[in-house]
C-alpha positions in Angstrom: -28.2 -33.5 -16.3 -24.5 -33.5 -15.4 -23.8 -37.0 -14.1 -21.1 -36.0 -11.6 -23.3 -33.2 -10.3 -26.3 -35.6 -9.9 -24.2 -38.2 -8.0 -22.7 -35.5 -5.7 -26.2 -34.1 -5.0 -27.4 -37.6 -4.0 -24.4 -38.2 -1.8 -24.8 -34.8 -0.1 -28.5 -34.7 0.5 -29.1 -38.4 1.3 -26.4 -39.0 3.9 -27.4 -41.4 6.5 -27.2 -40.7 10.2 -24.8 -43.6 10.7 -22.3 -42.4 8.1 -18.8 -42.3 9.6 -18.1 -39.0 7.8 -21.1 -37.2 9.3 -19.2 -35.7 12.4 -16.2 -34.8 10.2 -18.5 -33.0 7.7 -20.2 -31.1 10.5 -16.9 -30.0 11.9 -15.8 -28.9 8.4 -19.0 -26.9 7.9 -18.7 -25.3 11.3 -15.1 -24.4 10.6 -16.1 -22.7 7.3 -18.9 -20.8 9.0 -16.9 -19.6 12.0 -13.9 -18.7 9.7 -16.0 -16.6 7.4 -17.9 -15.0 10.2 -14.6 -14.0 11.9 -13.3 -12.6 8.5 -16.5 -10.6 7.9 -16.4 -9.1 11.4 -12.7 -8.3 11.1 -13.1 -6.5 7.8 -16.2 -4.6 9.0 -14.6 -3.5 12.2 -11.3 -2.5 10.6 -12.9 -0.6 7.8 -15.3 1.1 10.3 -12.4 2.0 12.6 -10.4 3.5 9.7 -13.3 5.4 8.4 -14.1 6.9 11.9 -10.6 8.0 12.6 -10.0 9.3 9.1 -13.3 11.3 9.0 -12.5 12.8 12.4 -9.1 13.9 11.3 -10.5 15.4 8.2 -13.3 17.0 10.1 -10.8 19.1 12.1 -8.5 19.9 9.2 -10.0 19.2 5.8 -8.6 16.9 3.1 -6.1 19.5 1.8 -4.7 22.6 3.4 -3.1 25.6 1.8 -1.1 27.8 4.1 1.8 30.2 4.1 5.0 28.6 2.8 7.0 30.1 5.8 5.0 28.3 8.5 6.9 26.3 11.1 4.2 23.6 11.5 2.7 25.2 14.6 -0.8 26.5 15.1 0.5 30.1 15.3 0.4 30.3 11.5 1.8 33.2 9.4 -1.0 34.9 7.5 -1.8 34.6 3.8 -3.9 36.5 1.4 -5.3 34.9 -1.8 -7.0 36.4 -4.8 -10.6 35.3 -5.3 -9.7 34.2 -8.8 -7.2 31.7 -7.4 -9.8 30.4 -4.9 -12.3 30.0 -7.7 -9.7 28.1 -9.8 -9.2 25.7 -6.9 -12.9 25.2 -6.4 -13.4 24.4 -10.1 -11.0 21.4 -9.9 -12.9 18.2 -10.7 -13.3 16.4 -7.4 -13.1 19.4 -5.1 -16.3 19.7 -3.1 -15.8 22.8 -1.0 -13.2 25.4 -0.1 -13.2 27.3 3.2 -11.0 29.9 5.0 -9.8 29.5 8.6 -7.6 31.3 11.1 -6.0 29.6 14.1 -4.3 31.0 17.2 -2.9 29.2 20.4 -4.1 30.5 23.7 -4.7 29.5 27.4 -8.1 29.2 29.0 -8.1 30.3 32.6 -10.9 29.6 35.0 -11.1 30.0 38.8 -9.6 26.6 39.4 -8.0 25.4 36.2 -6.1 26.4 33.1 -5.6 24.7 29.8 -3.7 25.4 26.6 -5.9 25.3 23.5 -6.0 26.4 19.9 -8.9 28.7 18.9 -9.9 28.2 15.3 -11.8 30.9 13.5 -14.2 30.1 10.8 -16.5 32.2 8.5 -20.0 32.0 7.1 -18.7 29.6 4.3 -17.7 26.9 6.8 -19.0 23.4 6.2 -20.8 22.4 9.5 -21.7 18.8 8.6 -19.0 17.2 10.8 -19.6 19.3 13.9 -23.4 19.1 13.5 -23.1 15.3 13.5 -21.0 15.5 16.7 -22.9 18.4 18.5 -24.2 17.1 21.9 -25.5 20.4 23.3 -26.4 23.9 22.1 -26.1 25.2 18.6 -23.5 26.1 15.9 -22.0 29.5 15.6 -23.8 32.4 13.8 -21.1 34.0 11.7 -23.3 35.9 9.4 -24.0 39.0 11.5 -22.3 42.3 10.8 -20.4 42.3 14.1 -18.7 39.1 15.5 -19.9 37.8 18.8 -17.7 36.4 21.5 -19.1 32.9 21.1 -17.3 29.5 21.0 -18.0 25.9 20.6 -15.8 23.6 22.6 -15.6 19.8 23.3 -17.1 17.8 26.1 -13.6 16.9 27.1 -12.6 20.5 27.7 -15.9 21.4 29.4 -15.5 18.6 31.9 -11.8 19.3 32.4 -12.4 23.0 33.1 -15.7 22.6 34.9 -17.6 24.5 32.3 -21.1 24.0 30.9 -23.3 25.4 28.2 -23.9 29.1 28.6 -20.9 29.7 30.8 -18.3 32.3 30.1 -14.5 32.2 30.5 -11.4 34.1 29.7 -8.8 33.1 27.2 -5.3 34.7 27.1 -3.2 35.0 24.0 0.6 35.4 24.4 2.1 37.8 21.9 4.0 41.1 22.0 1.3 42.3 24.3 -0.8 39.7 26.2 -4.4 39.9 25.1 -7.5 38.5 26.7 -10.9 37.7 25.4 -14.1 36.6 27.3 -16.0 33.9 25.4 -19.4 32.4 25.9 -20.1 28.7 25.3 -23.0 28.3 22.8 -22.3 24.7 21.8 -20.5 21.6 23.0 -19.3 18.8 20.7 -17.9 15.4 21.3 -16.0 13.4 18.7 -14.2 11.1 21.2 -11.0 12.0 19.3 -9.2 13.2 22.4 -6.1 14.4 20.5 -8.2 17.1 18.9 -11.1 17.4 21.4 -8.7 18.6 24.1 -7.3 21.2 21.7 -9.8 23.0 19.4 -12.4 25.7 20.1 -14.3 27.2 17.2 -15.2 30.9 17.0 -15.9 33.6 14.4 -12.8 34.1 12.2 -13.1 37.9 12.8 -12.2 37.3 16.4 -8.9 35.8 15.4 -8.2 38.4 12.8 -8.8 41.2 15.4 -6.4 39.5 17.9 -3.7 39.3 15.2 -4.4 42.8 13.8 -5.3 41.3 10.4 -7.8 42.7 7.9 -10.8 40.8 6.6 -8.8 39.5 3.5 -6.1 37.9 5.7 -6.3 34.4 7.2 -4.2 31.4 8.2 -5.1 29.2 5.3 -7.6 27.3 3.2 -9.2 23.9 3.8 -10.1 22.0 0.7 -12.8 19.3 1.0 -13.0 16.6 -1.7 -15.7 14.2 -2.7 -13.6 11.0 -2.9 -10.8 10.2 -0.3 -9.3 7.6 -2.6 -8.3 10.5 -4.9 -6.7 12.6 -2.2 -3.1 12.1 -3.5 -4.0 13.0 -7.1 -6.2 16.0 -6.1 -3.5 17.1 -3.6 -1.0 17.2 -6.5 -3.5 19.1 -8.7 -4.1 21.7 -6.0 -0.4 22.0 -5.5 0.2 22.6 -9.2 -2.5 25.3 -9.1 -0.9 27.2 -6.3 2.8 26.4 -7.1 4.9 29.4 -8.1 2.1 31.7 -7.1 2.7 34.7 -4.8 0.4 37.1 -3.0 0.7 40.8 -2.8 3.2 40.5 0.1 5.4 38.1 -1.9 4.5 35.0 0.2 4.3 31.6 -1.5 1.8 28.9 -0.7 2.3 25.5 0.9 -0.1 22.7 -0.1 -0.4 19.6 2.0 -2.9 16.7 2.2 -4.2 15.6 5.6 -2.1 12.5 5.2 1.1 14.6 5.0 0.0 16.8 7.9 -0.7 13.7 10.1 1.6 11.0 8.8 1.6 9.2 12.1 -2.2 8.7 12.2 -2.5 7.4 8.6 0.6 5.2 8.9 -1.0 3.7 12.0 -4.3 3.1 10.1 -2.4 1.5 7.2 -0.8 -1.0 9.7 -4.3 -2.2 10.5 -4.6 -3.6 6.9 -1.7 -6.0 7.8 -3.7 -7.3 10.8 -6.7 -8.0 8.6 -4.6 -10.0 6.1 -3.1 -12.1 8.9 -6.6 -12.9 10.2 -7.9 -13.7 6.7 -4.9 -16.0 6.1 -5.3 -17.8 9.4 -9.1 -18.3 9.1 -8.7 -19.6 5.5 -6.0 -22.0 6.6 -8.1 -23.3 9.5 -11.2 -23.7 7.4 -9.2 -25.2 4.5 -7.6 -27.9 6.8 -11.0 -28.8 8.2 -12.4 -29.2 4.7 -9.4 -31.2 3.6 -9.8 -33.6 6.5 -13.5 -33.9 5.8 -12.9 -34.6 2.1 -10.4 -37.3 2.9 -12.8 -39.0 5.2 -15.5 -38.8 2.6 -13.2 -40.4 0.0 -12.2 -43.2 2.3 -15.8 -43.9 3.2 -16.8 -44.0 -0.4 -14.0 -46.3 -1.6 -16.4 -49.0 -2.8 -18.4 -46.5 -4.8 -15.2 -45.1 -6.4 -14.1 -48.6 -7.3 -17.5 -49.5 -8.9 -17.6 -46.2 -10.9 -14.1 -46.8 -12.2 -15.0 -50.5 -13.1 -17.9 -49.3 -15.3 -15.7 -46.8 -17.2 -15.6 -43.6 -15.1 -12.4 -41.6 -15.4 -10.4 -40.4 -12.5 -11.3 -36.7 -13.3 -15.0 -37.6 -13.5 -14.9 -39.2 -10.0 -12.9 -36.3 -8.6 -15.5 -33.9 -9.9 -18.1 -35.8 -7.9 -16.3 -35.1 -4.7 -15.4 -31.5 -5.7 -19.1 -30.9 -6.3 -19.8 -32.5 -2.9 -17.2 -30.1 -1.4 -18.9 -27.2 -3.1 -22.1 -28.1 -1.3 -20.4 -28.3 2.0 -18.5 -25.0 1.6 -21.7 -23.3 0.4 -23.6 -24.4 3.5 -20.8 -23.3 5.7 -20.6 -19.9 4.0 -24.3 -19.4 4.3 -24.2 -19.9 8.0 -21.0 -17.8 8.2 -22.7 -14.9 6.5 -25.7 -15.2 8.7 -23.6 -15.2 11.9 -21.1 -12.6 10.8 -23.5 -10.1 9.3 -26.0 -10.5 12.2 -23.4 -9.7 14.8 -22.2 -6.8 12.7 -25.8 -5.5 12.4 -26.4 -5.8 16.1 -23.3 -3.8 16.9 -24.0 -1.2 14.1 -27.5 -0.4 15.4 -27.0 -0.8 19.1 -23.3 -0.1 19.8 -23.5 -2.8 22.5 -19.7 -3.3 22.7 -18.1 -0.2 24.2 -14.5 1.0 23.9 -12.4 3.4 25.9 -12.4 6.7 23.8 -9.0 7.8 25.3 -7.4 4.7 24.0 -9.3 4.0 20.7 -10.7 7.4 19.8 -14.2 5.9 19.5 -16.8 5.1 22.1 -18.1 1.8 20.6 -16.7 -0.8 18.2 -17.3 0.8 14.8 -18.8 -1.2 11.9 -18.8 -0.4 8.2 -20.7 -2.5 5.7 -18.7 -2.4 2.5 -20.7 -4.7 0.2 -18.0 -4.9 -2.4 -15.6 -6.3 0.2 -18.2 -8.6 1.5 -18.9 -10.1 -1.9 -15.2 -10.4 -2.7 -14.6 -12.1 0.6 -17.3 -14.6 -0.1 -16.0 -15.3 -3.6 -12.4 -15.5 -2.4 -13.3 -17.9 0.4 -15.3 -20.2 -2.0 -12.5 -20.2 -4.6 -9.7 -20.7 -2.1 -11.6 -23.6 -0.4 -12.3 -25.4 -3.7 -8.7 -25.0 -4.9 -7.5 -26.5 -1.6 -9.8 -29.5 -2.4 -8.2 -30.3 -5.7 -5.0 -31.7 -4.1 -6.7 -34.1 -1.7 -9.0 -35.3 -4.4 -5.9 -36.7 -6.2 -6.1 -39.6 -3.7 -9.0 -40.9 -5.9 -6.5 -41.7 -8.7 -4.7 -44.1 -6.4 -7.9 -46.2 -5.9 -8.2 -49.1 -8.4 -11.1 -51.5 -8.9 -8.8 -54.5 -8.7 -7.6 -53.5 -5.2 -11.2 -52.9 -4.1 -12.4 -56.3 -5.4 -9.4 -58.0 -3.7 -10.2 -56.2 -0.5 -13.8 -57.4 -0.7 
């Protein structure tokens, strides 16, 4: 058996209640536990928040959009036409999960007492409903497979409450163009994403309704939304889709513009990137606090065990051998603190994940409860990093052992 490990184990597991170092050791363990718990909660909340906002942004616009190159970044988009062979080529790109057409048009909803500017988004039978099904609170999704389009829409809870509408109600929407046009729509579904920026804006209807309003034929639409399987590859896949459509022109001579959702909404994704800085600050502060607690605890342990250090050196133990004893002891303390830190942090995260007990204001945070995401890779890396950082911080204070000589201990005695 390793001698240093054996001695450290005896010191750690057979500490008497009257040891001077006992309160300091407890404080060090509590510091490690609370520090790791705070770090785990911070990482889980920030990752959860970023995932929620990112997924909601993508749910309304896809990962990559292909539109008319002459658009002026408004929702009244110039139309495009695209050969089916080009769409198939985009779909065949490795990493592309789905491609769907859309058509959008700004309008104004008018009720007896209220009016509100909106964007009506037309979708076809190939639309991926996963996002809206997950956020549907009443009614059903649209049926876009029938031969003739119905005047049906899905709108948000925010708009329904704002305009005093409910499931099954009908309302008029006016579209300002060369000649003002009006359509009467019936509400067949109500969704709620708590992403107010988009909830207050978008209604979903059959794409043929928008095409008829714009006098477009069935082969004309506002653009394509490309969904991918891995968000981490969005920049690379965006570049690949761009190269596929670059220097391509439709029958009307229009070129295509390809943008990722990060380029369409730079303010949102820049804001999300800033959250990473907050996490790094929290991690640094928690490691610093936990490290100082461990350093103070180790120094007290060394001072309390001065006689033992002198005896070990007098019988031939080297400085490094004695230092290893206290480093092993520190490892036991850090491990115990990390065990409790994981229990506390992961338990609190699990309670919030399954119950949503801590609410948030959706208008300020875009989510109704504090979001939690369990990324086990990050959790493992955080534990390993905390253990290594704590032990590395112990190496310096353990240097004090080299200053203790048997002669001084004997003289003191």
